[in-house]
C-alpha positions as CSV (number, residue, x, y, z in Angstrom):
1,M,212.9,17.1,119.6
2,Q,216.6,17.2,120.5
3,H,217.4,16.6,116.8
4,L,215.5,19.7,115.8
5,A,217.4,21.8,118.3
6,A,220.7,20.5,117.1
7,A,219.8,21.2,113.5
8,S,218.7,24.7,114.2
9,S,221.8,25.5,116.2
10,G,223.8,24.2,113.2
11,Q,222.1,26.6,110.9
12,Q,222.8,29.5,113.2
13,S,226.5,28.7,113.2
14,T,226.6,28.7,109.4
15,L,224.8,32.1,109.2
16,S,226.8,33.7,112.0
17,P,230.0,34.3,109.9
18,L,227.9,35.9,107.1
19,F,226.1,38.0,109.7
20,Y,229.4,39.4,110.9
21,L,231.0,39.7,107.5
22,L,228.2,41.9,106.0
23,P,228.8,44.9,108.2
24,L,232.5,44.7,107.5
25,V,231.9,44.7,103.7
26,L,229.5,47.7,104.1
27,L,232.1,49.6,106.1
28,A,234.8,48.9,103.4
29,V,232.5,50.2,100.7
30,M,231.7,53.3,102.7
31,F,235.4,54.0,103.2
32,W,236.2,53.4,99.5
33,F,233.5,55.9,98.4
34,S,234.7,58.4,101.0
35,R,238.3,58.1,99.9
36,R,237.3,58.5,96.2
37,R,235.3,61.7,97.0
38,Q,238.3,63.1,98.9
39,K,240.6,62.5,95.9
40,Q,238.1,64.2,93.6
41,F,237.9,67.2,96.0
42,A,241.7,67.5,96.2
43,A,242.0,67.3,92.4
44,A,239.4,70.0,92.0
45,Q,241.3,72.3,94.5
46,R,244.6,71.8,92.6
47,E,242.9,72.9,89.3
48,I,241.7,76.3,90.6
49,A,243.5,79.4,89.3
50,V,243.2,83.2,89.7
51,G,240.2,84.4,87.7
52,D,238.1,81.3,88.2
53,Q,234.5,81.4,89.5
54,V,234.7,79.7,92.9
55,S,232.6,79.0,95.9
56,T,233.5,78.3,99.5
57,T,232.4,75.3,101.6
58,S,230.1,77.7,103.4
59,G,228.4,78.8,100.1
60,L,230.0,82.2,99.3
61,L,230.2,82.7,95.5
62,G,232.7,84.9,93.8
63,T,235.8,85.3,91.6
64,L,239.2,84.2,92.8
65,V,241.6,87.2,92.7
66,A,244.6,85.9,94.6
67,L,245.8,82.5,95.6
68,D,248.9,81.1,97.4
69,E,249.7,77.8,99.2
70,S,247.6,78.5,102.3
71,E,244.9,81.0,101.4
72,G,243.0,82.7,98.7
73,V,241.2,86.0,98.2
74,I,237.7,85.9,96.7
75,E,235.9,89.0,95.3
76,A,232.3,88.5,96.2
77,A,231.2,91.9,94.8
78,P,233.0,94.7,93.1
79,G,235.5,96.0,95.7
80,V,234.6,93.4,98.3
81,Q,237.5,91.0,98.8
82,L,237.5,88.3,101.4
83,R,240.4,86.0,102.5
84,F,239.7,82.3,103.0
85,D,241.7,79.2,103.9
86,R,242.6,77.5,100.6
87,R,240.9,74.3,101.8
88,A,237.6,76.1,101.9
89,I,237.7,77.2,98.2
90,V,236.3,74.9,95.5
91,P,235.7,75.5,91.8
92,R,232.1,76.4,90.9
93,R,230.6,74.2,88.3
94,L,227.6,75.9,86.8
95,T,225.7,73.5,84.5
96,E,222.3,73.4,83.2
97,N,220.6,70.2,82.0
98,T,219.3,70.4,78.4
99,A,216.4,68.5,76.9
100,D,218.7,65.7,75.5
101,G,220.2,65.0,79.0
102,T,223.6,66.6,78.3
103,S,225.0,69.5,80.4
104,T,226.1,72.8,79.1
105,P,228.0,75.5,81.0
106,T,226.0,78.6,81.9
107,E,227.1,82.1,82.7
108,P,226.5,83.5,86.2
109,T,224.3,86.5,86.4
110,D,223.8,89.0,89.2
111,R,220.5,90.2,87.7
112,P,217.2,88.7,88.9
113,S,215.1,87.0,86.2
114,D,211.9,88.5,85.0
115,D,209.9,86.1,87.3
116,Q,211.8,87.4,90.4
117,K,211.2,91.1,89.6
118,A,207.4,90.9,90.1
């Protein structure tokens, strides 16, 4: 009986390092994906220019009419211009999936579709 107890405690000690290593590996993977997403976001912010269709992190859509190092001005509707911190402005990527699985750019529209008019 003592032999079984010794054998089972030996198995636990070999599994123990793996048990502690797995959460560390998962944390490293999470940090890696987070860092990659941050780099993509920073690259997208560097690419924006006046005249681009943009959105804010809060969901406001519009056209970028002015941009400097710290803030940008978005025209949400004709004559309605709003100032935002530059970090809150991101490019708007409007794409539509086609039947063959590729994406094509679409034009924004302010008009409701025929389905929404009814």
